[in-house]
N, C-alpha and C positions, 0 to 999 in steps of 0.2 A: 342268406350268405353262404356260397363258395367259396370253400377253404383250397387249400393244396398245401400239405404236413412234408418236404422235405427234408429226410433224414426219422421217418414219426415213429421209429421204434424206440429212441430217447425217455427216458423214465421220467422228465420233465415234458417232453413233446406226446408222447403216446397219452402223458394223462392228458393235457390239456382237449386232445382228439378230443378223446371222450367227453370231459366237460360242455364241447364247446357241439359236439352231436346230441349231447342229454339238453343244449338248450335251443335245439332245433335248426343244428347249422347243414351244411349240405360239404359232409370233407369226403374228401383223398388225398392219399396217404405213396407216400415210396418208401426204400431207403435198401440195402444191397444186404444184408443181415439183420435180423430180428431174433432178440433173445427170450425168455424168459422171462419174469412175469407179461412180460409187455405182449407176447405173440399171440397167448391163449387169452390176453384184458383185449384186447386189437380184433382178438375174430369173436369175441362177445358182439359184439356191439359191430361188426357185418365192416370193420375199418379198416381189416388186413387186407393189404395190397395180396391181389394174387399169385403174381410174380414177384419174385427179389427177383431189382439190380432197375436201373435211370429210365424210365425212356420220357425225352422231349417232347412224344404224342400228349403224354398226359400234363402242361404247360396246354390251355386254350386261355383264349380272349376272353369267353364273361367267366375264369375268375377271378374274381371280388380280393380276396390276398392272397401272397404264401408265404408262410413261415418255413423260415428256413431253423436249421437246428446244425450245433455247435459239430456232430459227428461229418456233416455233409466237408467237398469241398468247393473250392470258386471257381472250381472248372467243371465244374457239376453240369452236366449239360440239360439239366430241369431247368437252371438256376441262369444260366445265363441266354434259355429260352424263356425264361417271367422277365428277364433284363431288357431283350427284344420286343418283346412283346408289353413294355412298360407297366408289365403284372405291380402292384405294391408289393414289398416282401419288407418282411418286418424280423425280426428276431424274437424265441417268449418271451423274453421282455418284455418288450415291445409291447407290444402282443397284447401282454400282464395288464398293461398300462392304458393301455386303450378301454380292456373290460373292465377296467379300475376308476381309468381317470375322474367321475363324476361319483366318486363312495370316499367314505373317511378309508388313507393309505396307511395299517401302521407295515412295516419295514423290520428283519432283522435278521442285523447284520453282525461281523465280529468271523474268528478265525474258529471260534471253536462253538458248542453249546448252540447255532442255529437253528439243527431241527427240533433240541428238546424244551427250548426258550418255545417253538413254534408253535412245538406238539403240547404244552402245557396252556398254554394259552388257548388251543383250538378243544381242549380237553375240561377246561372252564366252561365256556361260551354256550358248546353244547351243552353239562350240564342244566347248563341257566335256558339251555329251547333257545339261545338267542338264534338270530339269522344273521349269516355272516356266511360272506366266501374267502376262498384262501388257497396258495400254493405253500407244500412244505417240504419235503426233502426226503421221505418213509411212510413205508405206507401203515396207519395207526388203527389201533381196536377201533372196533366204531363206526369210522370210516370209507366210504366203497373206493373213493381213490385218493389220488392225492392232490389234484384240482378241480377246484369246484366256482364258478361263473357264472354266477346271475343276473335279474336286468334290478329285481326287486331289492335284494340285501343292503343294507345301506352302508356295509364296511367291507375289506379287502384283509383277512392278514397273511403278509408275503415275507416265505425265511427268502433274504435275498445274500446270493450268492456272490465272490468275487471276483471272483472268476469271466474270462469272459463272455461275451451276448453271443454273438457267430463270426463265421470264419469270415464275413467283411462285414464286422459292424464289432468294435476292438475297446468296447469298455466298458467294463466293469456292470452285471448283469444290474448292481443293486444302484448304481447309479442313473438306472433311468426312470426307475418305480417314484419317485420323487413323493417322498412320505410326512405326510401331516405328523404320524409319530415314530418314530428308528429307535432301533434297540442296535448297540455296539459292543457282545458280552469280550471282547477284546483283541490282542493281536497277537499275533506269533505267524511268523516268515511260512511264509506256503506257497506255490505253482512256480517254483524258480521262472519252471520253462518260460514265463511270464513274466514277471519281476523277477530280473537275473540279483537285485540288489535288496535291503531291507530298505532302506527308505524309496524305492521304486511300492515298495511296496502300500506300508505304511502313507504313504499319498494318498493310496485309493483309498483312503481313511477316514483320514483331510476334507478331498473332495466329496465321499458322501454325504457328511453333517451338511458341505455347500447346499444339496443337492435336498433340503428338506425343505417342505415351505411354509414361506415366510410366518412367524408366528406358530410354528410347530415344537414340537418336545423330542431332548435326546434324550434316553435310559441310558445308561453305563455304567462299566465295572467302574468303579472307581478302586480296585485294587490291583488296575495294569496299569503301570508308571508312565510308560509308556504313554499309552491310551489317555490320561489323562493329565498327559502333556499335550496334547491336540486337540482334547476340548477346550482346556483353559484359553490355546491362542487362535480357538476358533473368532471368527468374528459375526460368526452365521447368527440372524435374526432368532436364537430361539431356549425354550426353555430349556435349564439343564440338570434334569437328574440320574443322582451317581445311586448306587448300590452296594454291599457288602455279602460278606455272608450273614444270613439271619443266627440269631441265637436259636444252638438246638444242646439235644442230648445227642447219647446212642445209649443204649439199654439194649442189648440180649442178640445182638443183630440184627436192631429194627431203630429205627433213626423219628428223632420228636422234634419238632419245631413247637417253641418256649413259647409264651408263660405257658398256653392254653395242652401245651402236650398235645399235638395232632399227632399224630402216628405216620409215617411213611409211608411209601413203595419201593421208593427208590433211592437212592443215598450219593454222599458225598462230599464234600464241599464246591468241586465244581456245579452239584446236580445242584444245592442248596443257593450255589447262587444267579444260576438257573432260575430257579424259581423265584428268587427277590425279584428279579427282572422282568417274569411273567407275571409276577402282583402289581408290580405299577404300570406298566400299561394294563391290561384289563381294569386298577383304578382308574385311566382313563377311559375305560368304557364305561364306567360307573357300576361296576363289580367293586364293594366291600372288602376291603382285609379280612371279613372274617366268614362273608359266602365263597371269597378265597382261597381263606384253606379248608371252608365245610369239602367243596371240590377238588383241589388238590390231595384230598387225603385218597381218592380211586383210585390218583393218574398209578397205572401201573412203568410210563417207560415209553419210549418211541422204539420202535424197532433197526435192533443189532446198537444200541445204545446201553451194555451194562444188562446186556439181554440173558436172562435165565435158564437155559438148556437143562439142565436138569440140578436137584435138589435134596440133600438129605442131610441128616441131624450130623455129617462126619464133612460133605463136600460139598461144593458147590462149582458148575460148569457154566462162567460166562462167553458171550460171543458178544466185541464192542466193537465198534465203528473206528477203536483209535487209530491212528495212522503217524499225524504226524508227528514230531517232539512233543510240546504241550500238551498233548488227548493225552500218550501216550505214560508223561510223568501221571495227568492225573487221575488216568482213569488208576494205576497200580494203586495214587497211594488213596484214592479213595476205598477198593477192596481191604488194604491195608488195612484202615484205620475203621473199615468197618464190623473185621473179623480177624481185632488184633492177635487171640488164639492161634491163629490157623498163616497153617505155611499158606506160599503162591507161587505158583507153578505159569509165568504167564508167559504168551509166545504172542511177538508182534510179527506176521507179516510183513513183506515193506514193498510194496511194487509200483505209487507215483514216481512219475519223473522224478519228481527234490526226492523222493529217499533213495531213488537211483542215480541221483547224482556225487561225485565224490566227495564235492567242493561241500554242500551240505547233508552229508552224514555226517560227522564233527558237532553236528547243532543234534545228535542225540545224545553228546555226553552224560553222564549219571543218570537218564530217564527213565532205567533200570534198574540200579541200585537198594531200590525195596522193597524185590521179587528177590525168594528165595531160590527160586529156578527161573532162570532167566537166556530166555531161547527169541532169536532171529530165525523167523526162512527166507525164505527170498526163490521161489518156482524163475530158474537158470533160463525157461524161454521169457520169461519179461523180460531181460535183457536181449535176447536177440531179439523179441516184438520191439523194442525201444532204442538197437541199436547201441548201446551201453556197452563200457569192459564190464565186465563182473567183479565181481569184492568173493575177496577171501575170506576165511575165517578169522587171519588178522586183522586184516581191515578195518572189520566190522569190531573184533573186540578192543581195538583201539580205539574206532572213533566213540565205543558207546562207554571208557573206559572201561569196561568190566572184564577183566582176565579169564573170570572162569562161567561169562555167556559162552554161551553152546549158538550154533551158526548151521542151516540145514540148506542144501541146493533140489533134495530129494525129498517128493509129502509122501511117497508111500515108506521112508528110512524115518522121516520127524513126525510118522503115528507109530510107527511100533517104537518110535524111544519115547513117547506122552507114553504109550500103552503097557511098557516097559518098569514107572514109575509106580512106591506105594503114594496112595492118593488118604491118608486116615490122616481126618482134623487137618488136608490136606483141601485148597481150590485153584480151580483150573482155570486160568481168563486167556482167552483165543479173540487178538485184534487183529481186524486190519478191515481195509476199504475193497479187497478182491476178496477172496474165494477157497485159497488154501491151494489150488491147483486143482478144485473140485471138489476135495474131500468132504465127505457130512459128517460134520459135529453130534447135529444129533448121535450116528450113529457110533460117533466116537465119548458120547460119553453114556448112549448105552451098554459099552463096552468096558466105562469103567469101575458102570453099577458093579459088573458082573464078578 
């Protein structure tokens, strides 16, 4: 098979390219810019384009397929040439389905917790050396790539994103996988640029349930009122299994599952609910509760999901992928509950289209109220790049309903302020789906230790 990737540098795209290369396919690709770690990883496998940019001459009649990334535009010259030559064009979720249509497909959807639930399932399956394929949205310890596709594996675990499939396919990705076992972790409005109302957004989850294969299984969070209503009114012919927070206790900064008192390396109500979802999926894959608990005890979390940068007897520094209002609140609540006697300095970078939208900003009301020191950072360049009107400090304080909240739009000033604070018996939580204009969090953590 000869496959060409248009916009090969994307997170899922470059991992799928590597996975198909390992499977023996002939892979080529193009992009206008490729960042790390995709650049080094593609280079390692001889898949890095020799030159950046688009060239229609890369598209020839002997290609079996083209896989189109979301980063490409609809007038991309390689895309137009592929259409002209009538070459089959796939989005990456379409191609994932092609690679897994003869397997049992587990698809994890929801506005939050998808990566963690998927990662927990992969960890447990790997612990017991099961054979499985996967697609996950973060780099995991013990897994070289974020995508694996083989002929032999009987099951594929897929993190199902609700964002659009490609520039020419406006369907949400998770509608294309046709799950045998599906998870919905909860619904919290996101992607306002694509789903301008909450009703538009929730409709995508209703449709997702309809895509589950006949007599399949839906595992869903009972704690989410709106999700419960959608599940209750769904006419899909599937088995519905709800889950909630498992019994647990916190002692000396460690969370234990009850009644067995299994010590966990992760914490927070949201992670405990994620754990219960993963446990129910694994039960569908013939892994018992006792077997699951034994394996999950060594799970340290997915990258950037409450990831520990540094820790000592007085101060822990975390980075987390939280960016939406529900994720932000859940992460802050988790750290405060786990370390009830420590203060918390919490900093969120807003940089997604939704979070920089003035109408959406009010969704953050009260989200940082449990932090002892609440900080919002927006790189001024984010507004310029997205051609949006910048926020003032007053805009942010009013939206968050927190007059004590500090606002920065300069990374150097933010770093200086963080270093000026006292961290005795205090944790620092840095949250973003971006990179704080490029400043080094491990370096910051090391400076705090000094």
